[in-house]
C-alpha positions as CSV (number, residue, x, y, z in Angstrom):
1,M,0.0,0.0,0.0
2,L,1.8,3.1,-1.3
3,F,-0.4,5.8,0.2
4,D,-3.5,6.3,2.3
5,W,-6.0,9.0,2.8
6,V,-5.0,11.4,5.6
7,G,-7.7,14.1,5.3
8,L,-6.5,17.5,6.5
9,E,-3.6,16.2,8.5
10,N,-1.0,17.8,6.3
11,F,-2.8,21.2,6.5
12,A,-3.0,20.9,10.3
13,S,0.8,20.3,10.5
14,L,1.5,23.3,8.3
15,F,-0.6,25.6,10.4
16,D,0.8,24.3,13.7
17,S,2.8,27.3,14.9
18,S,4.4,25.3,17.7
19,S,6.2,23.1,15.2
20,V,9.2,24.0,13.1
21,L,7.3,23.4,9.9
22,G,4.4,25.7,11.0
23,S,6.7,28.5,12.1
24,T,8.6,28.2,8.9
25,F,5.5,28.5,6.8
26,G,4.4,31.6,8.7
27,S,7.8,33.4,8.2
28,V,8.1,32.4,4.6
29,L,4.6,33.6,3.8
30,V,5.2,37.0,5.4
31,W,8.5,37.4,3.6
32,T,6.8,36.3,0.3
33,L,4.1,39.0,0.6
34,V,6.6,41.7,1.6
35,W,8.9,40.7,-1.3
36,A,6.0,40.7,-3.8
37,F,4.8,44.2,-2.6
38,F,8.2,45.8,-2.9
39,A,9.2,44.0,-6.1
40,T,6.0,45.1,-7.7
41,F,5.7,48.7,-6.6
42,T,9.4,49.7,-6.7
43,N,9.5,48.5,-10.3
44,Y,6.3,50.2,-11.1
45,F,7.1,53.6,-9.7
46,A,10.7,53.5,-10.9
47,G,9.5,52.6,-14.4
48,M,6.9,55.3,-14.3
49,I,9.4,58.0,-13.3
50,L,11.7,57.0,-16.1
51,A,8.9,56.9,-18.6
52,I,7.7,60.4,-17.6
53,A,11.2,61.8,-17.7
54,I,11.9,60.3,-21.2
55,N,8.6,61.4,-22.6
56,R,8.9,65.0,-21.5
57,K,8.8,67.5,-24.4
58,D,12.1,68.9,-23.4
59,T,13.9,65.5,-23.4
60,K,16.0,65.1,-26.5
61,A,17.0,61.8,-28.2
62,K,14.1,59.9,-26.5
63,G,14.8,56.8,-28.6
64,F,18.4,56.7,-27.4
65,W,17.5,56.9,-23.7
66,R,14.9,54.1,-24.2
67,F,17.5,52.0,-26.0
68,C,19.9,52.4,-23.0
69,F,17.4,51.1,-20.5
70,V,15.9,48.4,-22.7
71,L,19.3,47.1,-23.7
72,S,19.4,44.9,-20.6
73,C,16.4,43.0,-22.0
74,A,18.6,41.6,-24.8
75,V,20.6,39.6,-22.2
76,P,18.7,36.6,-20.8
77,M,17.6,37.3,-17.2
78,F,19.3,34.2,-15.8
79,V,22.6,35.3,-17.2
80,S,22.3,38.7,-15.6
81,L,21.3,37.2,-12.3
82,L,24.1,34.7,-12.2
83,I,26.7,37.4,-13.0
84,M,25.3,39.6,-10.2
85,R,25.4,36.7,-7.8
86,T,29.1,36.1,-8.7
87,M,30.0,39.8,-8.4
88,L,28.4,40.1,-4.9
89,Q,30.1,37.2,-3.3
90,P,32.6,37.9,-0.4
91,E,35.4,37.6,-2.9
92,G,33.5,38.9,-5.8
93,A,34.3,41.9,-8.0
94,V,32.3,44.4,-5.9
95,N,33.9,43.6,-2.5
96,V,37.4,43.3,-4.1
97,L,37.0,46.7,-5.8
98,L,35.8,48.3,-2.5
99,R,38.9,46.9,-0.7
100,Q,41.2,48.3,-3.4
101,M,39.5,51.7,-3.2
102,G,40.0,51.7,0.6
103,F,36.3,51.6,1.6
104,L,36.8,48.2,3.2
105,A,39.6,46.8,5.3
106,A,41.7,43.9,4.1
107,G,39.7,40.6,4.5
108,E,36.4,42.6,5.1
109,S,33.4,42.2,2.8
110,L,29.9,43.4,2.6
111,P,27.4,40.6,3.6
112,F,25.2,40.8,0.5
113,F,24.1,37.2,0.8
114,T,25.3,36.2,4.3
115,D,23.2,38.6,6.4
116,P,19.4,38.1,6.3
117,T,18.6,41.8,6.1
118,W,21.3,42.5,3.5
119,A,20.2,39.5,1.4
120,R,16.6,40.6,1.3
121,V,17.4,44.2,0.4
122,T,19.9,43.0,-2.2
123,V,17.4,40.8,-4.1
124,I,14.8,43.6,-4.1
125,V,17.4,46.1,-5.5
126,I,18.6,43.7,-8.2
127,N,15.0,42.9,-9.1
128,I,14.5,46.6,-9.8
129,W,17.5,46.6,-12.1
130,V,16.3,43.6,-14.2
131,G,12.6,44.6,-14.1
132,V,12.4,48.3,-14.7
133,P,13.1,48.1,-18.5
134,Y,9.9,46.0,-18.9
135,T,7.9,48.3,-16.8
136,L,9.3,51.3,-18.7
137,L,8.0,49.8,-22.0
138,Q,4.6,49.1,-20.6
139,L,4.1,52.5,-19.0
140,T,5.5,54.4,-22.0
141,G,2.6,53.1,-24.1
142,V,0.1,54.1,-21.4
143,L,1.6,57.6,-21.1
144,Q,1.4,58.3,-24.8
145,N,-2.3,57.4,-24.8
146,I,-3.3,60.0,-22.1
147,P,-5.4,62.7,-23.9
148,Q,-3.3,65.8,-24.2
149,E,-6.5,67.9,-23.8
150,L,-6.5,67.0,-20.1
151,Y,-3.1,68.5,-19.6
152,E,-4.0,71.6,-21.6
153,A,-7.1,72.2,-19.5
154,A,-5.1,71.7,-16.3
155,K,-2.5,74.2,-17.5
156,V,-5.2,76.7,-18.3
157,D,-6.7,76.3,-14.8
158,G,-3.2,77.0,-13.3
159,A,-2.3,73.5,-12.2
160,G,1.4,72.9,-11.8
161,P,3.4,69.7,-12.6
162,V,2.8,68.2,-9.2
163,K,-1.0,68.7,-9.3
164,T,-1.1,67.5,-12.9
165,F,0.7,64.3,-11.9
166,F,-1.4,63.5,-8.9
167,H,-4.8,64.4,-10.5
168,I,-4.3,63.3,-14.1
169,T,-1.3,61.1,-14.8
170,L,-1.3,58.9,-11.7
171,P,-5.1,58.2,-11.6
172,Y,-5.0,57.4,-15.3
173,M,-2.0,55.1,-14.9
174,F,-3.6,53.2,-12.0
175,Y,-6.9,52.9,-13.8
176,V,-5.4,51.4,-16.9
177,T,-2.7,49.3,-15.3
178,T,-4.5,47.8,-12.3
179,P,-4.9,44.4,-14.0
180,Y,-1.2,44.6,-14.9
181,L,-0.3,45.3,-11.3
182,I,-2.3,42.4,-10.1
183,A,-0.7,40.1,-12.6
184,T,2.8,41.4,-11.7
185,F,2.2,40.9,-8.0
186,T,1.1,37.3,-8.7
187,G,4.1,36.8,-10.8
188,N,6.4,38.1,-8.1
189,V,4.9,35.8,-5.4
190,N,6.0,33.0,-7.7
191,N,9.2,34.6,-8.9
192,F,11.4,31.5,-8.7
193,N,14.2,32.8,-11.0
194,V,15.3,35.9,-9.1
195,I,15.5,34.3,-5.7
196,Y,16.9,30.9,-6.7
197,L,19.5,32.2,-9.1
198,L,20.6,35.1,-6.8
199,S,20.6,33.8,-3.3
200,G,19.3,30.3,-3.5
201,G,17.1,31.2,-0.5
202,D,20.2,31.8,1.7
203,P,21.2,32.7,4.3
204,V,19.9,29.9,6.5
205,T,19.7,31.2,10.1
206,N,17.8,28.2,11.6
207,L,19.5,24.9,10.9
208,S,16.3,23.0,11.9
209,S,14.3,24.9,9.2
210,T,13.9,23.8,5.6
211,A,13.8,27.4,4.3
212,G,16.3,30.2,4.2
213,S,15.8,33.9,4.9
214,T,15.1,34.8,1.3
215,D,13.1,31.7,0.3
216,L,9.7,32.4,-1.2
217,L,6.8,29.9,-1.0
218,V,7.7,28.7,-4.5
219,T,11.4,28.2,-3.7
220,W,10.6,26.6,-0.4
221,L,8.2,24.2,-2.2
222,Y,11.0,23.3,-4.6
223,K,13.3,22.5,-1.7
224,L,10.6,20.5,0.1
225,T,9.9,18.3,-2.9
226,I,13.2,18.1,-4.7
227,D,15.7,18.1,-1.8
228,K,13.6,16.7,1.1
229,Q,11.0,14.8,-0.9
230,Y,8.2,16.0,1.4
231,Y,5.7,15.8,-1.4
232,N,2.7,16.0,0.9
233,I,3.8,19.3,2.5
234,G,4.8,20.6,-0.9
235,A,1.3,19.9,-2.3
236,V,-0.2,21.8,0.7
237,V,2.1,24.8,0.1
238,G,1.1,24.8,-3.6
239,I,-2.6,24.7,-2.8
240,M,-2.3,27.5,-0.2
241,T,-0.3,29.6,-2.6
242,F,-3.1,29.2,-5.2
243,L,-5.8,30.0,-2.7
244,I,-4.1,33.1,-1.4
245,L,-3.3,34.5,-4.9
246,S,-6.7,33.7,-6.4
247,V,-8.8,35.1,-3.6
248,G,-6.5,38.2,-3.3
249,A,-6.5,38.9,-7.0
250,L,-10.3,38.5,-7.4
251,F,-11.0,40.7,-4.3
252,T,-8.6,43.4,-5.4
253,Y,-9.8,43.5,-9.0
254,R,-13.5,43.6,-8.0
255,R,-12.8,46.6,-5.8
256,S,-10.8,48.5,-8.4
257,K,-12.0,51.3,-10.6
258,S,-10.9,49.3,-13.6
259,Y,-13.7,47.0,-12.8
260,K,-16.3,49.3,-11.3
261,E,-15.9,52.1,-13.8
262,E,-15.0,50.2,-17.0
263,G,-15.0,52.6,-19.9
264,G,-14.6,55.7,-17.7
265,F,-11.6,56.8,-19.6
């Protein structure tokens, strides 16, 4: 008999906060949501700022500046991530260069992937670098479709650049890109490549745990099934990830103006 029906036993073990498995699930879930929030909105606003700066009437050589930022898209993402992982190691190019310039003492190195806080900040910052070009392309198209009459009317009414941005540009962008933001957030929750190729989920601060400080639910699921062969717990993690994302996406979209005021713009 290879298997038997266990009911909700696996779910109970995952939600038992007194066990190592339950506490690990809680910490990984919190970090996954924090990561997805920052990975989504840092890319979004950085791409928006770049798109607005490049699309200004006073900006010259718009095509050249777009080319400079989009050039990184020509390099496969996994290559960029592996190069950055190598450069940020204790004996990588960044730490060696900082030592040679006198910013670090001999034998000292910045803990990019050895300190939990540093590792989490590092993966978020590098995700901005690899993700902003795609956001720039998306939002450039949205910006170019905003009716110019709205800006002209605001200028006649005496509105400055700040008021114009918060009352015309930002609401229009949010209205059009809400489904894109929901999809991006969902994609970042399951962003296996960035975490696994950069930090591998490290550093591991609790030796009894099966997850590292930067592990997402998806990378933890990979470790549970491939490394530990805990297929039962991995299945539960996959089901919970689906439920959280589906309910959250449906709830958010139904409450957004993109759904309530369809055709408003």
